[in-house]
C-alpha positions in Angstrom: 18.3 1.8 11.3 16.5 3.7 8.6 14.7 0.9 6.7 11.4 2.7 7.3 12.6 5.4 4.9 12.3 3.2 1.8 8.6 2.3 2.7 7.9 5.9 3.5 9.4 6.9 0.0 7.3 4.4 -1.8 4.2 5.4 0.2 4.8 9.0 -1.0 5.2 8.0 -4.6 1.9 5.8 -4.3 0.2 8.7 -2.7 0.9 11.0 -5.7 0.1 8.2 -8.1 -3.3 7.5 -6.2 -4.2 11.4 -6.6 -3.3 11.3 -10.4 -5.3 8.3 -10.8 -8.4 9.6 -8.8 -8.5 12.7 -11.0 -8.4 10.6 -14.3 -11.2 8.2 -13.2 -14.6 8.4 -14.5 -17.9 7.1 -12.9 -17.3 3.5 -11.7 -19.0 0.5 -13.4 -22.1 -0.7 -11.8 -23.8 -4.1 -11.9 -27.0 -5.2 -10.6 -27.0 -8.5 -8.6 -29.9 -10.5 -8.2 -29.8 -12.1 -4.6 -32.9 -14.3 -5.2 -36.3 -14.0 -3.8 -36.9 -10.7 -5.4 -33.9 -8.8 -3.6 -31.4 -7.0 -5.8 -28.3 -5.1 -5.0 -26.1 -2.9 -7.0 -22.3 -3.4 -6.9 -19.6 -1.1 -8.1 -16.4 -2.0 -9.5 -13.6 -0.9 -7.1 -11.7 2.1 -8.7 -7.9 1.8 -9.1 -7.3 4.8 -7.1 -9.0 3.2 -4.2 -6.6 0.1 -4.6 -3.7 2.3 -4.7 -4.8 3.9 -1.5 -4.8 0.4 0.0 -1.2 0.0 -0.9 -0.6 3.6 0.5 -2.1 2.7 3.7 -0.3 -0.6 4.1 3.1 1.2 3.4 2.4 4.1 5.8 1.4 1.7 8.5 4.6 -0.3 8.2 6.8 2.8 7.9 5.1 4.3 11.1 5.4 1.0 13.0 9.1 0.7 12.0 9.9 4.4 12.8 8.4 3.9 16.2 10.5 0.8 16.8 13.6 2.7 15.8 12.7 5.5 18.0 12.2 2.9 20.8 15.6 1.5 20.4 17.3 5.0 20.3 18.3 4.8 16.6 16.1 7.8 15.7 16.5 11.0 17.9 14.7 14.4 17.8 18.0 16.2 17.1 20.4 16.5 14.2 21.5 14.3 12.4 18.1 12.5 13.5 19.6 9.0 12.6 22.2 8.1 15.1 23.9 5.9 12.5 24.4 9.2 10.4 27.0 10.6 12.9 29.6 7.9 12.1 30.9 7.1 8.7 31.1 3.2 9.4 27.6 3.3 10.9 26.3 5.2 7.9 27.7 2.4 5.5 25.9 -0.1 7.7 22.7 1.9 7.7 22.7 2.3 3.8 23.3 -1.4 3.5 20.3 -2.1 5.8 18.3 0.4 3.8 19.2 -1.4 0.4 18.6 -4.9 1.8 16.0 -4.9 4.6 14.1 -1.9 3.6 13.7 -2.8 -0.2 12.7 -6.4 0.7 10.1 -5.1 3.2 8.7 -2.6 0.7 8.8 -5.4 -2.1 7.0 -7.9 0.2 4.2 -5.3 1.1 3.7 -4.5 -2.6 3.7 -8.4 -3.4 0.9 -8.9 -0.7 -1.0 -5.9 -2.2 -0.8 -7.5 -5.6 -2.3 -10.8 -4.1 -5.1 -8.7 -2.7 -5.6 -7.2 -6.2 -5.8 -10.8 -7.7 -8.4 -11.8 -5.2 -10.4 -8.7 -5.8 -10.3 -9.3 -9.6 -11.6 -12.9 -9.1 -14.5 -11.5 -6.8 -15.4 -8.9 -9.4 -15.3 -11.2 -12.3 -17.4 -13.6 -10.5 -20.0 -10.9 -9.6 -20.2 -9.6 -13.3 -20.7 -13.3 -14.4 -23.5 -13.7 -11.8 -25.2 -10.5 -13.0 -24.8 -11.5 -16.7 -26.4 -14.9 -16.2 -29.3 -13.2 -14.1 -30.3 -11.0 -17.1 
């Protein structure tokens, strides 16, 4: 009924964190990679603010998709109280329970997938630095 609000709330917090991280970051690390046969390429380490933006985009995408689904099913309406479950106390309790279980689970799952992406990025970046160090 309103599980998308949890993802949207986390997306807002991550958006703020990304802006703060972006302001604190310095110039990114660069590594020169030798691709063989005289070709080289310069690679940058991906800044943490960009990685936070990946999470932000994943969360906003999920929240927007869920909000559309709830509008489609008539659970979100363009008049007050906007959430149809907020009009009845029994439905409100059910809505809060759904937010606490389904909404939190979805937000945690999206964050876990993002952490997996970060792990893969770390492996790729480490391999690139190692290759660049061996080429020198």
